[in-house]
N, C-alpha and C positions, 0 to 999 in steps of 0.2 A: 472716764474720760484725762485725766494728769493735773495734774498741780501747777501752775502757770512758775516761772524761776518772778522773784522779785524783780524791780528792776534800784540795778545801784545808786538809783537818786532818793530812788522812794528810799530803801532799806538807811542812807545815813541820815535821811534829811527827817524820820521817824526819832532813830536815834540823838540825836542829835536836839532834836525837841525835848523828845525825851528827858534830855540830861538837863536839859537846861531846867527847866517846869523843877527836877527833884530838886537837882542846884537852891534855886532861888523858893524854894515853901519846905523843902527837911534837911537842908544841910549836907554834910560830909559826910556821914556812917550813909544816908540814905542813899548818894550817886556814888559811894565806892560798890554793891548793890548793884553797880553799871557792868562791874569790868567782870574778869574770867578769875576764876583761885588765882592763875600762875600770872597774874597780867604785867606788863610791865611797865612805870611813866618816867620819861623822860621830861626837864623840867628843870628847875633852880635845882633841881635832888633829883637825882633817881630813888625809886619806888617801888618793890619787887614784891609780888603777893596783896594781897585785893586788900592785907592788913597795913602792910605798909604802906599800902596808896590813902585808903583811910587816914591813916596818921597823918598821910605829905598836907589831902583835902584839909582835914582836920587843921594842923594850923594856914593856913591860908583862911577860911572859912573864923577862927579864932583871929587875921589879925585887922577883920575890917571886910577884903569879899565876899561878900554876903548877894548880892546879888548881879545876874550874867547873863548880859544880849550873845549868842552867836548862831554868823551866816553859815550859813555853808556857801563852799567856795568851789569845792569842784569832787566828782564820786564817781569811783568807778572800782569793778572788781580784777580781782586777780589769783587766781585763783581757788575759786571758793571766797575767798576773802574779799569781801567792801572796804575799802579803804577812801575817808574824811577825812577834805583840808578845810578845812575854817578857819574863820577871822573870829576874832572877838571885843565886847565892851566888855573888862569887870569895872562895876562903883561900889565905894565904898562909904564903911560904916563906922560908928565904933573908932579905931582908932586909926582906921585909913578917911578916916570921913572929911569928905572932902576932894577923895580923890582920885583921875581914872582910869584906871588900868588895860589898856590894849594892845594884843598880839596877835599872833596863830596861832594854831592847831589841829593837830592829826591825831584822826585815829585809827587801825586793823580791829573793822569785825571783822566775828566767827560766830557761827552760830552755835551756839551749844541747850543743851537743856529745851528747845522751843525755844529760844529767844541771841536778841544778836548782842555781847558783847564782846565791849572793848576792848583786844585781847592786847593793845598799846596803844598808848596816848602818849603825844606828842608834845608841850608847848613853848612856847616863848614870849 
């Protein structure tokens, strides 16, 4: 019997939940492992490659953005890629104590090495 194809909503929900848990409990270096080697991050900077993304995420973490909640708004599959549109709330600590940052983000998720990874992440 053939394996059923996962629903885009399930793929995106599992990935986003894992991203949130990893960021909140393990930090930037562990979160960078959720990206493909040749990934692209578009936010306040453009980072290309997992090492560059780890550096960018590390700067955010060091600035005190150490807790995040993410809500999946929409997920769909296009050509084998799962697109996830989200809203997030980051809560500051340390140098960002008492601050809250709300924004939107999106991931293009691809199946690599037996798991879903982000090949592109945009955040504003």
